[in-house]
Each structure stands twice: as C-alpha cells, then as structure tokens.
ZAMARGU-4260 file (C-alpha; in steps of 0.2 Angstrom, whole numbers, plus 5000, padded with zeros to 4 digits):
<rodrens>
0) 4041/5314/5494 | 4032/5316/5511 | 4017/5310/5520 | 4001/5321/5522 | 3993/5316/5538
5) 3975/5316/5542 | 3968/5313/5560 | 3950/5315/5567 | 3948/5326/5582 | 3940/5312/5592
10) 3944/5294/5591 | 3931/5282/5585 | 3937/5268/5597 | 3937/5268/5616 | 3953/5257/5617
15) 3969/5255/5608 | 3967/5250/5589 | 3976/5234/5586 | 3974/5232/5567 | 3968/5239/5551
20) 3964/5232/5533 | 3959/5240/5517 | 3945/5232/5506 | 3947/5245/5492 | 3958/5261/5490
25) 3944/5271/5498 | 3937/5259/5512 | 3946/5253/5528 | 3941/5242/5543 | 3949/5244/5560
30) 3948/5232/5575 | 3951/5238/5593 | 3953/5231/5611 | 3935/5238/5613 | 3930/5223/5603
35) 3923/5234/5589 | 3925/5232/5571 | 3923/5249/5562 | 3921/5253/5544 | 3929/5269/5537
40) 3924/5277/5520 | 3937/5289/5515 | 3926/5297/5501 | 3912/5302/5512 | 3922/5303/5529
45) 3909/5292/5537 | 3912/5278/5550 | 3900/5264/5555 | 3901/5250/5568 | 3900/5233/5559
50) 3901/5221/5573 | 3905/5219/5591 | 3916/5204/5595 | 3914/5194/5611 | 3922/5201/5626
55) 3935/5188/5628 | 3942/5191/5610 | 3956/5204/5608 | 3961/5206/5590 | 3979/5208/5585
60) 3979/5207/5566 | 3967/5208/5551 | 3970/5203/5533 | 3957/5204/5519 | 3957/5192/5505
65) 3964/5202/5490 | 3949/5201/5478 | 3952/5218/5470 | 3969/5212/5462 | 3967/5212/5443
70) 3950/5219/5442 | 3946/5236/5434 | 3932/5242/5446 | 3941/5237/5462 | 3928/5225/5468
75) 3926/5225/5486 | 3934/5211/5496 | 3921/5200/5504 | 3931/5190/5517 | 3945/5193/5530
80) 3954/5183/5543 | 3955/5190/5561 | 3968/5184/5574 | 3967/5186/5592 | 3978/5184/5607
85) 3980/5168/5616 | 3996/5172/5625 | 4009/5164/5614 | 4025/5174/5609 | 4021/5174/5590
90) 4018/5193/5588 | 4018/5193/5569 | 4017/5182/5553 | 4021/5185/5535 | 4019/5174/5519
95) 4035/5172/5508 | 4034/5179/5490 | 4031/5161/5483 | 4018/5157/5496 | 4028/5141/5500
100) 4036/5148/5516 | 4030/5157/5532 | 4040/5169/5542 | 4035/5172/5560 | 4042/5179/5576
105) 4047/5170/5592 | 4054/5181/5605 | 4070/5189/5598 | 4071/5176/5585 | 4065/5176/5567
110) 4060/5159/5559 | 4056/5155/5541 | 4047/5138/5540 | 4044/5130/5522 | 4028/5121/5520
115) 4036/5106/5512 | 4038/5092/5524 | 4056/5089/5530 | 4062/5105/5523 | 4076/5114/5532
120) 4069/5128/5544 | 4079/5144/5545 | 4080/5153/5562 | 4091/5167/5568 | 4092/5180/5582
125) 4087/5196/5574 | 4085/5208/5588 | 4090/5211/5606 | 4072/5214/5611 | 4056/5205/5607
130) 4051/5206/5589 | 4035/5215/5587 | 4032/5215/5568 | 4038/5208/5552 | 4034/5210/5534
135) 4040/5201/5518 | 4038/5209/5501 | 4034/5198/5486 | 4043/5210/5474 | 4060/5213/5481
140) 4060/5197/5492 | 4066/5207/5507 | 4061/5206/5525 | 4057/5220/5537 | 4057/5217/5556
145) 4054/5229/5571 | 4058/5226/5589 | 4057/5232/5607 | 4076/5236/5605 | 4070/5252/5596
150) 4077/5247/5580 | 4070/5241/5563 | 4080/5230/5551 | 4080/5224/5533 | 4085/5206/5529
155) 4086/5196/5513 | 4077/5179/5512 | 4093/5170/5518 | 4093/5179/5535 | 4107/5190/5530
160) 4107/5208/5538 | 4106/5222/5525 | 4101/5237/5535 | 4101/5240/5554 | 4093/5257/5559
165) 4100/5268/5573 | 4091/5265/5590 | 4075/5276/5592 | 4067/5284/5607 | 4054/5271/5608
170) 4051/5253/5603 | 4047/5251/5584 | 4029/5244/5585 | 4025/5242/5566 | 4033/5241/5549
175) 4025/5238/5532 | 4032/5237/5514 | 4022/5247/5500 | 4015/5234/5487 | 4029/5239/5474
180) 4043/5236/5487 | 4051/5253/5484 | 4047/5261/5500 | 4041/5256/5517 | 4033/5264/5533
185) 4039/5262/5551 | 4028/5266/5566 | 4032/5270/5584 | 4026/5280/5598 | 4019/5297/5591
190) 4030/5293/5575 | 4027/5288/5557 | 4042/5287/5546 | 4042/5284/5527 | 4058/5276/5521
195) 4066/5271/5504 | 4075/5256/5499 | 4089/5262/5488 | 4098/5248/5479 | 4101/5232/5489
200) 4107/5237/5507 | 4104/5256/5509 | 4089/5263/5517 | 4085/5282/5520 | 4071/5292/5526
205) 4059/5302/5515 | 4048/5309/5529 | 4046/5309/5548 | 4029/5314/5555 | 4025/5316/5573
210) 4006/5313/5575 | 3997/5313/5592 | 3993/5294/5590 | 4002/5285/5604 | 4011/5269/5598
215) 4006/5264/5580 | 4003/5245/5582 | 3999/5241/5564 | 4002/5249/5547 | 3992/5244/5531
220) 3996/5251/5513 | 3981/5253/5502 | 3981/5242/5486 | 3987/5255/5475 | 4001/5260/5486
225) 3996/5279/5487 | 3991/5279/5506 | 3993/5271/5523 | 3983/5268/5538 | 3989/5266/5555
230) 3981/5258/5571 | 3985/5269/5585 | 3987/5266/5604 | 3975/5281/5609 | 3960/5274/5599
235) 3963/5284/5583 | 3966/5278/5565 | 3979/5289/5557 | 3978/5291/5538 | 3993/5297/5527
240) 3994/5300/5509 | 4010/5299/5499 | 4013/5316/5491 | 4027/5327/5483 | 4034/5312/5473
245) 4046/5319/5460 | 4051/5314/5442 | 4065/5322/5432 | 4070/5321/5414 | 4082/5333/5406
250) 4076/5351/5410 | 4059/5345/5416 | 4054/5342/5434 | 4036/5335/5438 | 4030/5335/5456
255) 4014/5327/5463 | 4008/5341/5474 | 3991/5333/5478 | 3982/5317/5475 | 3975/5323/5459
260) 3987/5337/5454 | 4004/5338/5446 | 4015/5352/5444 | 4027/5353/5429 | 4042/5365/5430
265) 4054/5368/5415 | 4070/5373/5424 | 4077/5382/5408 | 4063/5396/5408 | 4055/5392/5425
270) 4038/5390/5416 | 4026/5380/5427 | 4011/5370/5421 | 3997/5362/5432 | 3990/5345/5427
275) 3973/5340/5435 | 3967/5323/5435 | 3949/5316/5438 | 3955/5302/5449 | 3970/5300/5461
280) 3987/5297/5453 | 3994/5280/5456 | 4010/5278/5445 | 4020/5290/5434 | 4035/5289/5423
285) 4044/5303/5414 | 4056/5298/5400 | 4059/5299/5381 | 4050/5316/5380 | 4034/5309/5387
290) 4025/5309/5404 | 4014/5294/5407 | 4002/5294/5422 | 3991/5281/5428 | 3976/5285/5439
295) 3964/5272/5447 | 3954/5271/5430 | 3964/5279/5416 | 3981/5282/5408 | 3986/5299/5403
300) 4000/5302/5390 | 4008/5320/5389 | 4021/5326/5377 | 4034/5337/5384 | 4031/5349/5369
305) 4013/5351/5374 | 4006/5349/5392 | 3988/5355/5388 | 3981/5341/5377 | 3985/5324/5385
310) 3980/5308/5376 | 3968/5298/5388 | 3963/5280/5387 | 3954/5268/5400 | 3965/5255/5408
315) 3961/5237/5404 | 3963/5230/5421 | 3966/5236/5439 | 3980/5246/5448 | 3995/5249/5438
320) 4011/5243/5447 | 4025/5248/5435 | 4027/5259/5420 | 4042/5257/5408 | 4046/5268/5393
325) 4056/5266/5377 | 4058/5279/5363 | 4043/5272/5353 | 4031/5265/5366 | 4028/5261/5384
330) 4024/5247/5395 | 4011/5245/5409 | 4010/5231/5422 | 3995/5228/5433 | 3987/5213/5441
335) 3980/5206/5425 | 3995/5207/5413 | 4008/5217/5404 | 4003/5229/5390 | 4012/5239/5377
340) 4005/5255/5370 | 4011/5268/5358 | 4012/5286/5364 | 3997/5289/5353 | 3987/5277/5364
345) 3986/5262/5352 | 3987/5245/5360 | 4002/5236/5353 | 4004/5219/5362 | 4003/5209/5378
350) 4017/5197/5381 | 4013/5181/5391 | 4021/5166/5397 | 4016/5151/5408 | 4015/5154/5426
355) 4018/5173/5424 | 4015/5183/5440 | 4014/5202/5437 | 4012/5206/5455 | 4031/5203/5458
360) 4038/5212/5443 | 4048/5228/5445 | 4061/5239/5435 | 4075/5226/5439 | 4066/5211/5432
365) 4057/5219/5417 | 4066/5228/5403 | 4060/5237/5387 | 4068/5243/5371 | 4060/5248/5354
370) 4058/5231/5348 | 4061/5219/5363 | 4053/5215/5380 | 4063/5205/5392 | 4056/5197/5408
375) 4065/5188/5421 | 4056/5172/5426 | 4052/5170/5445 | 4049/5152/5445 | 4067/5149/5438
380) 4077/5164/5441 | 4091/5158/5429 | 4079/5161/5414 | 4075/5177/5405 | 4060/5177/5393
385) 4062/5187/5377 | 4047/5194/5367 | 4045/5204/5351 | 4037/5221/5357 | 4027/5222/5341
390) 4018/5205/5342 | 4020/5200/5360 | 4026/5183/5354 | 4043/5175/5359 | 4058/5182/5350
395) 4067/5172/5337 | 4063/5153/5338 | 4056/5155/5355 | 4072/5149/5364 | 4074/5156/5381
400) 4090/5165/5388 | 4097/5153/5401 | 4111/5157/5413 | 4121/5146/5425 | 4116/5157/5441
405) 4101/5166/5447 | 4099/5183/5439 | 4096/5198/5449 | 4094/5213/5437 | 4092/5214/5418
410) 4093/5229/5406 | 4091/5230/5387 | 4101/5242/5376 | 4091/5256/5368 | 4098/5260/5351
415) 4103/5251/5335 | 4095/5237/5325 | 4085/5223/5331 | 4097/5210/5325 | 4111/5219/5336
420) 4100/5220/5352 | 4110/5216/5367 | 4104/5213/5385 | 4115/5215/5400 | 4112/5207/5417
425) 4119/5205/5434 | 4119/5188/5443 | 4119/5183/5461 | 4138/5183/5461 | 4137/5201/5456
430) 4145/5197/5439 | 4140/5208/5424 | 4136/5198/5408 | 4131/5203/5390 | 4123/5193/5377
435) 4113/5195/5361 | 4094/5193/5362 | 4093/5186/5344 | 4092/5167/5347 | 4090/5156/5332
440) 4095/5138/5335 | 4113/5140/5340 | 4118/5145/5358 | 4122/5163/5359 | 4138/5168/5369
445) 4135/5175/5386 | 4151/5185/5390 | 4157/5192/5406 | 4160/5211/5406 | 4164/5214/5425
450) 4163/5208/5443 | 4156/5215/5459 | 4144/5226/5449 | 4129/5232/5460 | 4119/5242/5448
455) 4119/5246/5429 | 4111/5257/5416 | 4111/5259/5397 | 4112/5277/5390 | 4096/5282/5382
460) 4104/5290/5366 | 4117/5277/5362 | 4123/5260/5367 | 4135/5265/5381 | 4133/5255/5397
465) 4138/5261/5415 | 4139/5252/5431 | 4145/5254/5449 | 4158/5241/5451 | 4164/5238/5469
470) 4172/5255/5473 | 4173/5261/5455 | 4161/5269/5443 | 4164/5261/5426 | 4158/5266/5409
475) 4159/5253/5394 | 4159/5265/5380 | 4157/5251/5367 | 4152/5234/5376 | 4151/5225/5359
480) 4170/5225/5359 | 4169/5209/5368 | 4162/5201/5352 | 4175/5209/5341 | 4192/5210/5350
485) 4191/5206/5369 | 4210/5211/5370 | 4206/5229/5368 | 4191/5230/5380 | 4200/5238/5394
490) 4206/5252/5383 | 4187/5256/5379 | 4183/5259/5397 | 4181/5274/5408 | 4184/5272/5426
495) 4184/5283/5441 | 4184/5281/5460 | 4166/5279/5467 | 4170/5278/5486 | 4164/5296/5488
500) 4146/5290/5485 | 4147/5280/5501 | 4142/5262/5503 | 4130/5254/5490 | 4124/5269/5479
505) 4112/5266/5465 | 4111/5272/5447 | 4094/5281/5444 | 4096/5286/5426 | 4108/5288/5411
510) 4102/5302/5400 | 4113/5309/5387 | 4130/5311/5395 | 4123/5313/5413 | 4122/5299/5425
515) 4112/5301/5441 | 4117/5292/5456 | 4107/5290/5473 | 4118/5289/5488 | 4114/5278/5503
520) 4108/5294/5512 | 4096/5298/5498 | 4105/5312/5490 | 4107/5313/5471 | 4124/5315/5463
525) 4126/5319/5445 | 4141/5312/5435 | 4146/5320/5418 | 4155/5308/5406 | 4163/5313/5390
530) 4151/5318/5376 | 4163/5312/5362 | 4160/5293/5363 | 4141/5296/5360 | 4146/5307/5345
535) 4157/5293/5339 | 4142/5281/5340 | 4132/5292/5330 | 4145/5294/5316 | 4147/5275/5315
540) 4129/5271/5315 | 4128/5283/5300 | 4143/5275/5292 | 4153/5292/5292 | 4170/5284/5295
545) 4180/5299/5289 | 4171/5310/5302 | 4174/5297/5315 | 4193/5296/5311 | 4193/5316/5312
550) 4184/5316/5328 | 4197/5304/5336 | 4211/5314/5329 | 4204/5329/5337 | 4200/5322/5354
555) 4217/5312/5355 | 4211/5299/5367 | 4216/5281/5367 | 4198/5276/5373 | 4191/5284/5357
560) 4203/5275/5345 | 4200/5258/5354 | 4181/5261/5352 | 4183/5265/5334 | 4194/5250/5330
565) 4181/5238/5338 | 4167/5247/5329 | 4176/5247/5312 | 4179/5228/5314 | 4161/5225/5318
570) 4156/5234/5303 | 4169/5226/5292 | 4178/5242/5288 | 4196/5236/5289 | 4203/5252/5282
575) 4197/5262/5297 | 4201/5248/5308 | 4219/5248/5302 | 4220/5267/5306 | 4213/5265/5323
580) 4223/5250/5328 | 4239/5259/5323 | 4234/5274/5334 | 4233/5263/5349 | 4249/5254/5345
585) 4242/5237/5341 | 4255/5233/5327 | 4252/5215/5326 | 4234/5218/5322 | 4239/5231/5309
590) 4250/5218/5300 | 4236/5205/5300 | 4224/5218/5293 | 4237/5222/5279 | 4239/5204/5275
595) 4220/5203/5272 | 4222/5215/5257 | 4232/5202/5247 | 4219/5189/5249 | 4212/5184/5232
600) 4193/5183/5235 | 4180/5192/5245 | 4175/5176/5254 | 4193/5174/5260 | 4193/5192/5266
605) 4177/5189/5275 | 4183/5173/5283 | 4199/5182/5290 | 4189/5196/5297 | 4178/5183/5306
610) 4194/5175/5312 | 4200/5192/5318 | 4185/5193/5329 | 4187/5175/5335 | 4172/5168/5326
615) 4182/5153/5319 | 4167/5142/5315 | 4158/5156/5305 | 4174/5159/5296 | 4175/5141/5291
620) 4157/5140/5286 | 4159/5155/5274 | 4174/5147/5265 | 4165/5130/5264 | 4149/5138/5257
625) 4160/5147/5244 | 4168/5130/5239 | 4185/5135/5246 | 4188/5119/5255 | 4207/5120/5255
630) 4206/5138/5263 | 4195/5131/5276 | 4207/5117/5280 | 4222/5129/5280 | 4214/5141/5293
635) 4212/5126/5305 | 4230/5121/5302 | 4235/5139/5306 | 4226/5138/5322 | 4233/5120/5326
640) 4215/5113/5326 | 4222/5097/5319 | 4207/5086/5322 | 4196/5097/5312 | 4208/5100/5298
645) 4210/5081/5296 | 4191/5079/5297 | 4188/5091/5283 | 4201/5084/5272 | 4194/5066/5274
650) 4176/5072/5272 | 4180/5082/5256 | 4193/5069/5250 | 4206/5083/5246 | 4223/5089/5254
655) 4224/5074/5266 | 4243/5074/5262 | 4244/5093/5265 | 4237/5091/5283 | 4248/5076/5287
660) 4263/5086/5280 | 4260/5101/5291 | 4256/5090/5306 | 4273/5081/5304 | 4282/5097/5302
665) 4274/5104/5318 | 4279/5088/5328 | 4297/5089/5322 | 4298/5107/5327 | 4295/5101/5345
670) 4304/5085/5344 | 4288/5075/5347 | 4281/5058/5340 | 4264/5056/5333 | 4252/5048/5345
675) 4235/5052/5337 | 4227/5036/5331 | 4218/5045/5316 | 4234/5053/5310 | 4244/5037/5312
680) 4230/5028/5302 | 4231/5040/5287 | 4250/5043/5288 | 4253/5024/5286 | 4264/5022/5270
685) 4263/5040/5265 | 4279/5049/5260 | 4278/5068/5262 | 4282/5077/5246 | 4283/5096/5250
690) 4286/5101/5231 | 4270/5092/5226 | 4261/5099/5241 | 4267/5117/5237 | 4261/5115/5219
695) 4244/5110/5225 | 4243/5125/5236 | 4248/5136/5222 | 4235/5129/5211 | 4222/5132/5224
700) 4227/5150/5226 | 4227/5152/5207 | 4210/5144/5205 | 4203/5156/5219 | 4210/5171/5210
705) 4203/5166/5193 | 4186/5163/5201 | 4186/5180/5210 | 4191/5189/5194 | 4178/5180/5184
710) 4164/5184/5197 | 4170/5202/5196 | 4169/5203/5177 | 4151/5195/5177 | 4146/5209/5189
715) 4153/5223/5179 | 4145/5216/5163 | 4128/5215/5172 | 4130/5234/5177 | 4134/5239/5159
720) 4119/5230/5152
</rodrens>
C-alpha cells in the first residue's frame, strides 16, 4: 500500500492553507490565511473562489456536516462549521465515538470532557511540546495526537499510551484516522506518512512521501477512505490516493494498481488478469474462492475460477465500509445498514436491532458464518446480538448473548451444523471464552478457554481455533472439548513460543493449515500447523470412525488421540472413545465407559454419557422422561447431591428409605451426625433395612431390563412387518 501524490505546479492560495474539508469524494473546500475559501473539483481539475473572509478572521479548522452518510448518490453536504483563531491554546478538538465526550488540547495536556454535568474530566500530559492536532476514531475508539516534540502517539480512550513514535526532524503538525480506523495519515514539514494500526498497540508505516509542501497543517480523508487532502504551508493543497492495496488467498494475490484497476496474479502459474471498474474501488475482500469488490455505486463478485465474467449489482446505500465473507454468502456494511448477499448476487437479509450504528462496525465487532450473523452492541459492550443469516431475524428465541465484562473481539466458527455453531470472544481482561449461539430459554454456558489472548481466528475449513496468548501461539484443535471433557483440554492443544514475532503481533488469516501473522513492524509471517487434525475433523463429521482411529494410530500423537476421545464422546460413539482414552492413559475413564455397557436400557446409557460430559441435569431429565425415577435418584446419590436425591424421592413418593439409608451410611463413614432438617424430618422413626432396600433396587433393575427387552422386541416385530 502506498500514496500516489498529486500537486499543482502553482498554489491556488497566497498564504498558508490552514484547513481542508470534503463535501463528496470528488469535491473539496480549502481555507487559507489569505482569507479565501476555494472549491476543488477533482473530476474536472477546476478550482473556484467561493468566498472571501473578513481580514480579521484567520481560519484554523473546517468541518462539513456529513450529509452524504447513508445516501447512495453522495448528496453534497450543504453546511459547514469554520473556526478561527482568538489566541487561546486549544489547537484541536475531536468528538468522542458516542458523541457524549469532547477531546481537546491545552498546551502539553490532553483533556476528555464528558457532556454530562458533574462527570469526571480526564486530563493527562501527552507530549513534551505543545499538542498541535488530535483525532478520535469512532470505529476503534483510539486517539491520535501530534506535537511540537516531533512525535505522534496513539492512546486508548482511558488515556493509556499504546504507541509512541520515534522523534522526527520537524514537529508533527497533523494526524487523521481513515474512516474505518485501520490506517491513519501523519503530516509534517515536507512529509506525508501513511501508517497502519496492527492489533491494539502496534503501528507501522506503509508509505513515506516527501512532497514540496512545507508543513502540512491539516489532513482530511474523503468519505470513502480512498484519498486524503492536506493543507500545506506554502499555499498548496496536496492530494494523495491510496493505491497498491493487496489481498491474498491461497495461490491468488490481488493488487489495486490504480483507482479503477486491479491486477490478479496466480502464483502457481504466474498468470495475470487485469480487472477494470467503471468507478473507483472503495473496499474489497478475497476469501472463500471469491473476490468481492465495492465501488462507489456497484458491487462486483468474481469467482477465482473465472475472472472474466463478474456478477454486478447496484448498491442499496452509500459507501461500503466493511465486507465479510463466508462459504455461502457475504456481508456488506454501509451507512444505511447491514446486507447479506449470495455469491450469485441475490439479496438474502438485512439484520437490524434498536440503536444500531453501522458507521462504527468493523471486523472485530461483526462476524459471519454460513447460518449466523453476530454483532457486538456498542451501547452495551457486554452484549452480542445473534441473527439468522437466512432471515435476518434474531436467532432462537431472541435471547441475547450477555457477558459479565465488556467484549472486545468476536468470531464465529465456520463449519458444522447450525445447532453446533459456536462463537469465541475476547473480553477487556483479555480472557478468551467460547459459547453456543443456540439459545432457547435456558442459559448457555460461557466457558473460558484461555487468558491473555490478544488476537484469534477460526480455520476456514474446520472448527480449529488459534490465538496469540501472551508470548505463545496456541491452537485449540477441538475447542468443543470444554463441553465434553474439560480434563483433557490441555492434551488437545498445540503451543509454540511466539516471542520471535515481537510485541503484539496480529493474526491476519487462518486458511487450511496456514496461519498468517502480521508482526508489529508490518511484516507477514506464515505458520504451518499439522494437517492431521483437520483430516480428523473431516473423518468425524462424516462418521468415519474406523478411518479416524487408523489416522491416529498412524500419526502416533497424544493430541490426536485426545481430540478423537472428545469428538467420540460428543457424537456418543463410546466404542471409539474407549480406544482413544486408552491411548492417552485415561484408565479411570476407560473403566467408566466399560461399566456403561452393562447398563440395561438405552436411556440409562444415554444418561451416563451425559454425566460423563458433566451434563448432570440433562442426564436426570432423560431418566425422568423415561420413567426411570430410581435411576435418577441414584445418580444424585452417587454424586452426593443429597438435597436433590431426597427432593426427587419425596416428589415421586418412592425410595425415600433408600436415600435415607445411603445418607446414613455416608455420614457413618465420616463419623458425622445428621444436621439437615429435611433429612431429620423424614428419618424420624425410620429403621434402615438394607436387605429390603437391596431387594427394591434389584427389582428396579429387573423392571428396567424387561422394559428394554420388550421395547427391542416391539421394534424387531415392526421391522419384520
């Protein structure tokens, strides 16, 4: 990525240009100390003087009312605010993302003042020299500051320093975020720099240009984020287009060579295709064997199998700010809403929720899978909205996913059935969690997978998750292990040292078994992980258990056996689970699985499989629905859930004496006296007769066997008929 600079031979202003502002992506206004306001038309290259200000007014900043947001034809803005100097030391002001706070400079200090009365004002020393410019981005919530100490800095909204540049030759006179918050521009004397925000606290430079401009006092990004204008000290206005952006997927590399031209290179055979567009390219995404390109008016969809015949459709609303892709469809975000389309160009749905602000959405706060759209709420950052991709309606019973802390980043897994869809997210404490998106009435478990996780990504071919965890690169080969057998989760992980990637690297993509990481200096690093877990996922999803066992025997790795054990339990294939647990030395679990084989009914077996996975309530429900009340009571006795065991016995008026007998035996073993009031109440006057109790238990087991065999006979008879 670089900047293509354009500068007129002769300046249009007689004095320094202090501020610039875009009305549309093709029209700009500039103000100068010569008191002139000049209009620039980039299509015709014409300039015209609009108004001459009074001689005592020296403009210092200009801001247009953003009327073009959410309108397809980019209606020209009609009103603007112009500020002039009165000698006070406030050099720059910026609104907060929620428009409820104002950031301004005061000498070397930065001040964030909330609009609410009596709210706490945040103030800190930010530079060693006077601060000349600030900008606060609504998408990433990060602050840029520039000062006479020749440095530019990046801060979070709490005033914590995230990045501090090296001192430059001259004071930094201007900084500005691109609308999407991914890149920003820095201006100084004869200097224009384009920088990238990688991850949370890493900044690196894409391009450094040295135009003959004098100091650049103000930088403004066009509404679509494709070009910048700079107000120059020598009376010029400098224009720069962002070109040579690159997108990569497998063996394809796409480069934006000009504003309306892309080059596609297949690195396998070095074949090159040129893609021409009617309008300037604004956003693009290359994934899932498709290239999706949005221009100022249209959307183009190319298949990697055929670059010559794209599918083209007109955009519903204004400038596209985000494109996300899944295997079956893609998502566009603009000022008007969120839209899902198929790769054939068919409109699918448009998810909405009250108070939705599309201008602040990015790839960390929106996630897409084949059946689900997840959006983090900005008003309450502890909430994730979940939508059915096919209808745009809330998923399940409309229940929101709510967490105890603010959520920073979300990601949906990409493969498998809708009912098994999982979402992983990182909260403000940098803890990684996973939970199900299927929410019907009962509260789904939100389970912690890791701590100090800075960035994450799901594999595009199977549900393998990777993340950068403090100084380690971690791969969760089967994250669903936490729902099946949390004890063996550490055995399903792959970890390696990540300190070589420097501080705060960022995961760019996870395609196949290749993970691409961008280091803090901007360089890309490829990590190859074992291809075998992905093959194991494929075998298990096709129920090829014998092939899965053979693969594990061939690879001879504990990680593979541990993943297979968890997958088998999740799929209720206890024969495979027994083999896998034996291979990793989990003898107690092998014995428990063996004991299940002797259970008389399929309901009992299912209940014990659920218990094995820690789903006690579900196990109890299965037994009660099958009329196996004693068995439901017994599993609570075995787990020492004494209150629940007695509650069931009293409710169903059976085996109260059995519960009391086991409770008495338990207390005698530890030399304790009964103190529970309910147990004292029911035990009053009761003599424990173990012979009688054993006979009752034997009778229950016999009844279960007879019922099971009767059920099987009926099934066989039905098959014969």
